[in-house]
N, C-alpha and C positions, 0 to 999 in steps of 0.2 A: 505494499498498499504506499501511496503517497500522501502528498499534504496538500495539494491542490486547494483542494475544496476543503481543506480541514476547516470545522467551523461552521461550515454551511447545512443550513437545513433545505432540503429539496424534494418537490413532490410532486410524485409520476404517477400522469391517469395510465390506463392499461400496461402496469407493470408485471403483471402473469404471465407473461410470452410474448411471444415476439422481440421485436424493436423497446416495447415497453421495460422489456425483464432485463436487454442487454444495457439498456441505460440506465436503469435504475443499480444494475453491477457496477457499472465504470462509476458513475457518481458517488458508492460506498467505498469503491476501492482509489480512490481520489480524495478519501476522507470526510465526505458528505454521509449529514444522517439523514436515510432516504428516509420519504413516507411513500410507501406502495401501495397505491390501490387499483381494484381490479373488482369483479365479480367473484372471479374463483378464486376460491379460498385455497385447494389445493395450489394449486399455481402461484399464490401469492407464499406458502409455508416453503416450497421449494425454495422462493427466492430468497426467502429469508435464513436458512441454511444454506445456503450456496456466500448469501451477505455475509456471516458468520463464519463459515468458515473461512473468508479472505480476511478476518480480523476486521468486517463492519460491522453495521447496526442499522436496522430498519425499523420501521413502526407500519406494520401491515392493517389496511382500512379497506376490507371486506364493502364496495358500495358500487353500486350501476351508477354512472353518470348522469344517468337521467332520472335519479331520486335527489332532485335540486334543493329539497330541505334539507339532506343530508347535507349535501357542498357544505349547506349554509350552517349546519351543526360543525362539519368537519373545520371551515374558518377558525367558528367563535375558540372551536376545541385548540387550535395552532395557537390561538391568541395566546388562550390562558395559558398554555404551558411553554411558549416559546416568543410568543409576541411581537412573533417576523415569520417574513418567509425568505429566503434568498434568493431561488429558483423555483420555478413554476412550468412543468412539462404537459402541456398538451397533447398526449398520444393518442389517447383510447379514439377508437374509430371503428368503423363498421363501412363493409361496402356495400351493402344493401343490394337489392337485384338487379341482375344484369336484363333488361328489356323493353320493351319500345316505352316514351314514358307514356301514351295513350293508355296501356295494359299493366302499367305499374296501380297497386292496391292505395288507396288510402294508407290504410297504414303503416307498407312498408314506406309510402314516400314521410310519413311523420316521423318515424323509427331513424331512417340517415337524416333529416334535419334537426333532430332532436339530440342525436350520438355526438356528429361532428360539423353541427354549431351551435344550438341551446348550452348542450352542456359545456360548452366553452365560455359560451357569455357569461355564465353563472357562474364559471371559476373566476373568471376574471375579474365581476361583482363582488364575488367572495373572497376574493383572496388580494384583491389591490390594495386594500389598507395595510395587509399586512407585507406586499412586496416593497410599497413607500417606507414601511418603518426600517426596511431593513440598509445597508451602507450601500449595496448595488443591487436592487433586484433586478432579478431577469427571470423572462414569461418567454418560453417557447415553446411553438407549438407548429403540429404536422402535418404538410400540407402536400398536393400531388400535381404532377403535371397534367393530371383528368383537370384540373382546375379551366386549363387554359386550350385542352386537347377539345373538347366537345366531341368524342366519339361517339357514334351510334350504341343507344342500347345502354349508356352509362349515365344516365341522366342523373340518378339520386345523388350520387356518390362524386358528380359532377357539378352539382348546383348547390351541394354543400363543401364542398373544397373552397369551390368560387367565393361563397359567402361566407366564410372561414378566413378567406384573406380580408377581404372587404374589412370584417369585423377584427382583425388583428392590426392590420395596416391604421383603422380609425384609430385604436388602442392606444396605439406606438404615437401615434399624431396628438393626442393629446397628455402622454404622460413629458412628452418633447422635453418640459423644464423641470422636470425631476430628476433622479438618481435613477431610476427605474429604464430598463429598457425591452421593449418586444419585439420580438424578429419570426419569422417561420422558418423552416427547414422542411425542404423537399426531398427523400430518401434516394427516391426512383426504385426501380424494381428491389424487392433485398427479399432474401430468401426467408420468405414469413407466410401463415397460415390465410392468410388475407389473399398474399402474391398467389397461392396456390387454387383457391377458390377462385380468383379473377382470369387464371390462364393453367387450367388444369393440366396441359400437356406440355407445360414446360419445365424442362429439365431443373430441379430446384439448385443443383449443382454448379450452375452457369450463373448463379445470381449470388452478389456479396453475403456475407452473412449480417445479420445483426449487430453482431462484436465488429464488425468493420468499419460501422455506421455509426457507432456510439461515441467514439474520438472527436467527433465534430460536434455533439450535444456538452460535453464538456468544454470544448472551446468557447461554445455558445455563454456558458454559463459562468463564466470569469469576468471580474470587476473589469478587467482589461478589454473586452470584448461589448466597444461600445457602438457598433452601428443598431441603426435604430427603426422599423418598417421595414425592413430589408428581407429577402426570400431567399439563401442560401442551398444552393444543391451539393450533393454528395456527390463524387466523380474516386472513381477506382485508381 
């Protein structure tokens, strides 16, 4: 373990698998105390074991990000215990259904918007005071090139990621005169369950492992990273 993020408190959503799991481990390896949020308790427990084995520390939060009252309660709990939040990573997301827009059910449409947009707005709403209370609060949200490509049948995902980008860039403009910085990270194709769902015929071994992307999150979490309202793209 090194001390790049020593003493920092980092909240990572979607932390039980894939990219969120890798980011949470990377933060812990660099000295941060990780607040790991996900729906899957088993995955969170595996993460906790991995972080502990590497000398790190984590607090587990079994929660669906669409439990908006739960997000508010988490914000209050973080304030009561730590009084601040140094790093927020909005990673949890859903691919939704791949279907013509006219065939998407209202339930599936609203689920994509709720997970990919509304949950991140609620995170911003609840965590903004905590980020401002930190010496150099950093917020990082995961986006996708799908937000701009507008491929056929990718409507719910593309629309929700485009909305997320507008949300984060607006927030970044509003905090420009503070010590907080908010940015987007587009990881590109990565070896995750979501990617396998979207591209079932693809060889996962041809894609970067989430562990390869995690160092970019660490870089964006540092006080020295002062970009604001930008989109960084992972390149191998």
